[in-house]
C-alpha positions in Angstrom: 34.5 22.2 72.1 31.3 22.7 69.1 28.4 21.1 70.9 26.1 21.7 67.7 24.1 18.5 68.5 24.3 17.1 71.9 22.7 14.4 71.1 25.3 13.0 69.3 27.9 14.2 71.2 25.9 11.4 74.0 25.9 8.8 71.2 29.2 8.8 70.5 30.4 9.1 74.5 28.3 5.8 75.4 29.5 4.2 71.8 33.1 5.0 72.7 33.3 4.4 76.9 30.4 1.7 76.8 32.7 -0.8 78.6 34.5 2.1 80.5 31.1 3.2 81.9 30.0 0.0 83.4 33.2 -0.4 84.6 32.4 2.3 86.5 28.7 2.4 87.7 27.4 -1.2 86.5 27.7 -3.0 89.6 26.7 -0.1 91.6 23.9 -2.1 94.1 21.9 1.1 94.6 19.6 0.2 91.4 18.2 -3.3 93.1 16.3 -1.9 95.7 14.6 0.4 93.0 13.9 -2.6 91.3 12.9 -4.9 93.5 10.2 -2.8 95.0 8.6 -2.1 91.9 8.3 -5.6 90.3 6.0 -5.8 93.9 4.1 -3.0 92.4 3.6 -4.1 89.1 1.8 -7.3 87.7 4.8 -10.3 87.8 4.9 -10.4 84.0 4.5 -6.5 83.5 5.7 -5.3 80.3 8.8 -2.3 81.3 10.3 0.0 78.9 13.9 0.7 79.8 14.3 4.1 78.7 17.9 4.3 78.2 19.5 1.2 78.5 22.3 1.3 78.4 24.3 -2.3 78.1 21.1 -3.5 79.8 22.9 -4.5 82.9 21.7 -4.1 85.5 19.1 -2.4 85.2 16.9 -4.1 82.2 18.7 -7.9 83.4 17.4 -7.5 86.4 14.1 -6.9 85.1 13.8 -10.1 83.2 15.0 -12.1 85.3 12.6 -10.9 87.6 10.2 -12.5 85.0 9.0 -8.8 83.1 9.0 -8.2 79.7 11.6 -5.2 79.7 11.9 -3.2 75.9 15.0 -0.9 75.8 16.1 2.1 73.9 19.7 3.7 73.9 20.8 6.2 71.6 23.8 4.8 71.4 24.1 1.5 68.2 27.2 -0.3 71.4 25.0 0.1 73.9 22.3 -2.1 72.4 24.5 -4.3 70.4 25.9 -5.1 74.0 22.5 -5.4 75.3 21.2 -7.7 72.8 24.1 -9.7 74.1 24.1 -9.3 77.3 20.4 -9.7 77.9 19.3 -11.9 74.9 15.9 -12.4 76.6 14.8 -8.6 75.8 14.0 -6.4 73.3 16.6 -3.7 72.5 15.8 -0.7 70.4 18.0 1.6 69.2 16.7 5.4 69.2 17.0 9.1 70.3 14.0 8.7 73.2 12.4 12.0 72.1 11.6 10.3 68.8 10.7 6.3 69.5 6.5 6.0 70.1 4.7 3.5 71.5 0.9 2.7 71.3 -1.0 4.4 74.4 -0.7 2.2 77.5 1.7 -0.1 76.3 3.2 -0.3 79.9 3.3 -0.9 83.2 6.1 0.6 84.2 8.4 2.9 82.7 12.3 3.1 84.2 14.6 5.9 83.4 18.0 5.9 85.3 20.3 8.7 84.2 18.8 9.3 81.0 16.5 12.5 80.6 19.9 14.1 81.9 21.4 13.7 78.4 18.3 15.2 76.7 17.9 18.6 75.8 16.2 20.8 78.2 13.3 22.0 75.8 13.1 18.3 75.2 12.4 16.9 78.3 8.8 18.0 79.1 6.9 16.7 75.7 9.2 13.4 76.7 7.6 13.1 80.0 4.3 14.1 78.2 4.7 10.9 75.8 5.8 8.2 78.7 2.2 9.1 80.6 0.4 8.3 77.4 2.3 4.9 76.9 1.7 4.0 80.7 -1.5 1.4 81.4 -3.5 2.9 84.1 -1.5 2.3 87.2 1.5 2.3 85.8 4.4 3.5 87.2 7.5 5.4 86.4 10.4 5.6 88.0 13.1 8.4 87.0 16.5 9.8 88.0 16.7 13.6 87.9 18.6 16.2 87.8 18.3 18.0 91.3 20.5 21.4 90.4 19.6 22.6 87.9 23.3 22.6 85.3 23.5 21.7 81.7 27.7 21.8 81.1 30.2 19.2 79.7 33.5 16.9 80.6 35.8 17.3 77.8 37.3 14.2 78.9 34.5 12.1 80.7 35.7 9.1 82.9 39.8 9.8 81.9 38.8 8.2 78.2 39.3 10.8 76.3 35.8 12.0 75.0 33.2 14.7 75.9 30.0 14.2 77.7 26.9 16.6 77.9 24.6 17.0 80.3 21.6 19.1 80.8 19.7 19.6 84.3 16.7 21.1 85.6 16.3 21.1 89.0 13.8 18.7 91.4 11.6 20.9 91.6 11.2 21.5 87.8 11.3 18.3 87.4 8.4 17.6 89.8 6.3 20.0 88.1 7.2 18.2 84.8 6.3 15.2 86.0 2.8 16.6 87.3 2.5 18.6 84.1 2.2 15.3 82.3 -0.7 13.9 84.1 1.0 11.7 86.9 1.2 12.0 90.3 4.1 12.0 92.1 4.2 9.4 95.4 7.6 9.4 96.7 11.0 11.7 95.7 14.3 11.1 96.7 17.8 12.8 96.6 20.2 10.2 95.5 24.3 11.0 96.9 26.6 10.9 94.3 30.1 12.1 95.1 29.6 15.6 95.7 26.1 16.2 94.3 23.3 14.1 93.6 19.9 13.0 91.5 16.4 13.3 92.5 14.6 10.2 92.2 11.0 9.9 91.4 8.4 7.4 92.1 5.5 8.9 89.7 1.9 6.9 89.0 -0.5 6.9 86.1 -4.0 7.7 87.6 
């Protein structure tokens, strides 16, 4: 399959399989402890950016329910439309995460689960530098990244007849990129998934 524009392939994949993705992954409970812990680390009405928010469920909804003021960004128009319906108390923007911009020190936290892994490798460090700038002093980045380096394609993602594309750096590289962006990695853990898994980072802006 020709993947001259991997971002367009990702956008189309999530447009086509938004519901199927939620059925496969949306009910997972692993998000809840992360969200509870994050809620305890930021102000009760803190501003949170959900970068790669998908349909808004469960992450944006849980954050909004906890009292956070949530802005979600996703490249998929279908995901954004569903997020606006499912989480009306949050604000959602359809945009490429690498192209969107916000004023400096806009957010108490940025969360990004399983989104960086869909962005071309050379665009990931500049995005992390932008994220660091968007955070207020003391603000948190909570993000999943690749654990092992891999770039590849699934031509029948989730058995839905649609392709999906990923691009991972390994955990050590991701840690270095986060640090080079100006953030301090406070915690790192491995999140198992199937035969592999991802890295979860808690990083803080000084």
